[in-house]
N, C-alpha and C positions, 0 to 999 in steps of 0.2 A: 324374263323379258321385262322391258321397262314399263310395260302396261301394268304389271303386277308387282312392281318392286317393293311397295309398302308392305306386302304380305310376308316379306323376309323378316320383318320386325315382329318379335314374339307378341308384345303387348297389343299391337294393332291386329295381329292375326286372331288373338283370343277375342278381342272386341268385335271383329268382323263376323265371326261365326255366331256369336250371341245376337248381334244386331240383325243378321240375316234371318234367323229363326223368328225373332220378334217382329220383324217387318212382314214376314209371311202372315203371321197372325193378324197384324194391323190391317193388311189388305183384305184378309178374309172378313174382318169385321166391317170394314168400309163397304165392301160389296154387299154383304148381308144386310147392313143397316139401310143402304140406299134402296135395295129391293123390298125390304120390309115396309118402308114408307111408301114406295111407289106402287106396290102390288097388293100388300096385305092390309095396310092401315088407311089407304086412300084408293080411289078409282083411277089409277095411273095418272096421278097429279104430279107433273114435273115441277110445278111451283112449290109443292110441299118438300120435294127433294132439295130444291134450292134453299128453302128456309132452314132445313136441317143442316145443310152445308154451311150456311151463314152463321148459325148458332155455334157450330163446332169450330169455325175458323175466325169468327168475329173477335173473340178475346185477344187475338194477336194485335189488333189495332190499339186496344186500350191498355194492355199490360206490357207492351213491348219495352217502353223505357225502363220500367221497374225490373223486368226479366233480364234485360241486358246488363243493368248495373249489378244484379245478383250474380250473373255469370262472370262478371269481371272481378267481383269482390270475394266470393266464397269458394269453398272447396267443391269443384265441379263433380268429382266422383261421388261425394256424399249427396249432392243435389240430385244426381241421376238416380241413385238408389231410391230416394224419396219420391221423385216424379214417376218412375217406372212402376213402383209398388202401388202408387195411387191409381194409375191407369189400369193396372191389373184388377184392382178391387172394383173399379167402375165397370169394367167389362163383365165381371162376374155378376154384379148387381143387375145390369141390364139383361144379361142372359137368363137369370133366375126369373125376372119379371116377364120375359117373353115366353119362356118355357111353361110357366104357370098359367099362361093364357090371360093374364091381367093387363098386358101392355096396351096403352092407348097412345095416340099420336102426341099428345101434350107431354106425356112422360118420356117419350123418345126425345122430344125437344129438350127437356130438362137434362137428361143424361148427355145429350150432345153438347149442351152448354157447359156442363161440369167438366166433361172431357176436354173441351176447348180451353178452359181455364188452365187445367194442368198442362196441356200440350203447349200453351203459350209460355209457361215457365220452363218447360223442358226443352223447347226448340233451340234457343241460343246456347244453352248449356251443352246440349248434344252436339251442336255444330262445332263449337269451339273446343270441346273435349279432345277432338282429334289432334289438335295442335300440341297437346300434352303427350300424345302417343308417338309422334314422329317429328323429325327435324323439319325445319322450314323448307329445305329443298325437296323434301318428300311430300309436302303438304298438298300441292295441286293434285298429285297422283292419289293421295289418300282420300281427298274430297271426291274425286271422280270415282274411285272404287266404292266409296260409301253410296254414291248415286247408283252405281251398278248393282250393289247389294239391294238397294231399295227397289230397283226395277226388276231384278230377278224375282224378288218377292212379289212384285206386282204382276209378274207373269204366272207365278205359281198360285198365289193366294186367291185371286178372283176365280180361277178355274176350279179350285177345290171348293171354294165357298159356293159357287154356282151349283155344283153337284150336291153338296151337303144341304144347301138351302132348299133344293127341290126334294131331297130324300127325307131329311129329318127336321127341317125348318131352321130359320135364322137364329133362334134362341140358342141352340146348341153350338152354332158357330161362334157366338159371343163367349160362351163358356170355354170353348177350346182356345180362343184368343187369350183368355185370362192366364192359361197355363203356358202360353208361348213367351210370356215375360220372364219366366223362371230362368231359361238359359242366359238371357242378358244379365240378370241379377247375379247369376253364378259367374259369368265372365268378369263382371266388375269386381267380385270378391277375389278372383284369381289374379288380378292385376295388382302387384304390390304398390302401395302408395309411394314408396321411396324410389321406384323405377320411373315415375312420371317426370316429365320435364318441369322445371320450376320456372314459370313465366311470371312477369310482373303483374301485381294486383293493383286494382284501382284503390287509392287511399280513401279513408273515410272522410266525410265532410259534405257540406252543401255544394250544390252546383255541379255534381258529377254527371247527372243526366243531361243537363244543358251543355256540358263540356263535350259529350259525345255528339250531340246535334250540331254544335259549332264545328266539330272536326269534319263532319260530312259536308257542311255548308261550304267550307273552303276547299273541297275536293270536287270540282265540277265533273271529273270523270266518273266518280261514284254517283253523283246526282243523276247524270244521264242514264247510267245503268239502272238505277232505282226507278226512274221514270218508265223506262222500257219494261222492266219487270212488273211494275204496277199495272200497266196497260194490258200486257199479255196475261198476267196472273188473274186480273179482275174479269176479263171478258173472254179469254182464250183457253184457260186451263180447267174449265169445269167439265172434265172428261166424263165423270160418272153421270152427270146430267145429260150431256150430249148422247152418250151411248145408250143410256136407259130409254131416252125419248126415241132415238132412231130404231133401236131393237124392238121396243115394246109397241110404239105407236106407228112408226113408218113400216116396219116389216112384220109386226104382229107375232113376235116370238117371245119366249119365256126366260126364266132365270138362268138356265144353262147356257143359252145363247148370249145372254148379257155377260156372264162370267167369261165365256170364251172370247168375246170381243175385247174385254179388258186385257186378257192374256196375250192376244194377238198384237195389240198395240204395244204391250210391254216388250215384245221382241225387238221392235225398233228402238224402244227406250234403252234396252240393255246394250244394243249396238252403239247407240249414241254415247252412252256413258263410257264404254270401253274405248271408243275412239278418243274421247276427251282424256281418258287416263293415259293414253299413249302420246298425247299431243304435246305435253310439257306445259310451259307457262300459258295460262289463258290469255286470249287476245280480244280486244274490243271488236275488231272486225268479224271475228267468229261469232260473238254474241249477237250482233245486229244482222249478220248474214243468216244465221240460223233463225232469227225472228222472222225475216222475210220469207224464208223457205217454209217455215211453219204456217205462215199465212196462205201461201200458195197451195200447200198440200191439204190444209183444212178446207179450202175452197173446193178442191177436187173430191174430198170425202163427202162434202155436202151434196155433190152432184152424182154420187154413186147410185147406179140404177138398181142394185140388188144387195142382199145381205153379204154375198160373197165378195163383191167388188168394194163394199164398204170396209170389210175386214182387210182387204189388200191395201186400201188407201190409208188405213190407220197405222200401218207400219212406218211409212215415212213421217207421218204426223208425230208419232212417238219419238222417232229418231231426232227430228229437228227440235222438238220441244225440250227433250232432255239435254241436247247439245247446248241450247241456249241457257237452260237453268244451271247445268253443271259448270259451264264456262263462267257465267255470272257469279255463282257462288264462289268458285275458285278465285276469280279475279278480286272480289271484295275481300276475301280472307287473306290472300297473299299480299295485297297492297296496303293493308291496314296495319297500323302499329299494334303490337300485341296487347298493350295495356288498354286499347280501345276496342279490341276485336269483339268482345261480348256485346257491347252497346251497339256497335255498327251492325253486327249480325242480327241482333234483335230487331233493329230498324229494318234490315233487309227482309227478315221473315215476316214482320208486320206488314210491310208493303206487298210482299209476295203472296202471302196467304190471307192477310186481313182485308184485301180488296174483294174477297169472295162475298162478304155480306152485302156488298153493293152489286156485284156482278151476277152472282148466282140467281137471286130472285128475278133480276131483269131478264137474264137469259132464259130462265124457266118460263117467264111470262111470254117471251118471244116464241118459245117452243109451243106453248099452249095456244097462242093466238094465231101465229103465222105458220107454225109447223116446225118440226125438228130441223129441217134443212136450213131454214133461215137462222136458227140458233147457231148452227155451225158456220154460217156466213158471217155472223158477228165475230166469231173466233178468227176467221180469215182476215177480216178487216183490222182486228187488233194486232195481229202479227205484222201486217204490212205497215200499219201506222208506227209501230215501235221501230221497225227497220228504217223507215223514213226519218224519224227523229234522230236515230243514231247516226245515219249517214250525213244528215245536215250538220250535226254537231262535230263530226270528224272533219268535214270539209271546212267548217269555221275554225276549229281548233288548230288544224294544220295549215290554214290559210291557203287552201287549194283553189285553183282556178282551172277552167276548161280551156285547153290550148288546142289550136288548130295547126296541123302539119300538112302542108300541101303535097309534100313528097311521099308521104306514107300511103298505104293502101288499105282499103276496107275500113273497118271500125277504128283503125289506128290513126285515121285522120284526126280523131278527137281523143284527148287523154287528159286526165286530171294530174296536175303537178303543182308544187308549192309556188306561190307568188313570192319570189326571192326578195323583191324590193320591199314589199310590205312586211315580210318577216324580218328583214334587216332593220327596218325602221322601228319595229316593235322591240327587237333585241336591244337597240341602242337606248331605249327608254326604260328597260327593266333593270332592277338591282341585281347585283351579282348573287349567284346561288339560287335565283328564282327564275332566270330566263331559260328559254329553250323549249318550253312546253307548248307555247303558242295558244294556250287555253285560258290564260289569266290566272292560273292557280299558283299560289305560293307554296312550294314544296321544299322538303329538306334536300340539301345538295346531294347529288349522287343517286336520287330516285330515278328508276327507269321510266322513260316516257312511253306509257303503254300504247298510246295512239300510233306511235311509230313502229310498233312490233307487228 
């Protein structure tokens, strides 16, 4: 089926299996780490969980330009071996510290920061390595399947971690995660270097980081996607914090219930990723529509009267969140020139994950002061704001106007349509090869106008 077409490619299939096992371990560690801070090292302090998340994701903000250039210049397969091995060692080190009973909160903060530094270097390399495994026409599908793998792991990992954390403690979960990196390293070893696609590399010299930033600056479609991703990523996607606060504080339940809620939300996430895999080329209207739906469903989850209904509400939350993220990721990768892909994806990951140092402590503070339900209300507002910004940009880029039709019935009295007079005037003033987008962007001739799709 078209949804799984990238799995017909041997190299991608090998990578997919190794990445799935590694992702399961990563989600096990994330769940155990959040619960370790929330219930073992503090007295159910959501703010401390937010600080841990901020330290782990904050390096994305500062290292993104360097990480992106590294991904564009050097051998990505070798870089992945280095970063994955480093994360395995860090997981083992934290596990030994916790199992020995010597772990303190500040030490968890230090390990979270070190893991964040390595992850910041790993993220753009891992994202762009997929483009070496498949052809460009398979890339949106491969990106979506990567997201599906990540969220299948999100469904399995937290549930396993919740049980293991309750039975043997979080330290052993960290040690198990260290071993889950082995299959991914073996997968990389099984992929012959000569079978990978040869993509253009960024040349050496000064100004390469600035070159990537300028590329994004003159792509307003990328800018509006990055703005939406920043808003939702900063204030809306702090799922570990939301769920820990709702489960532990609002419903008074333990680690097993926390892990189960993460897995339930991942059911919707997997569904959203598979729908994206079968959708074909990612579209801007899907990105912003999913952002709005995420806002609405987050608001419903905030109003859930019980643990059961909270779990039911998390399914569409996960579905629309992953639809937005997968579509945005695919759009950025497939519309970016290959030689710029590493730097643009590093900027994307920095904006997507690096906003957490700002948002997570704030949302944790809201949960402590006003209650967990209000922290989810912040996520709802973030989704609706991102959708509004995207809608307004599309209306401006396409020069849409609200038209009234007296002969139509119902809601068809009103419809959005292009203002042909204004569009024609703008077309007359644009140079050849750059006209037709209606958004002021100067693009290479023949590039598809994504707004119109």
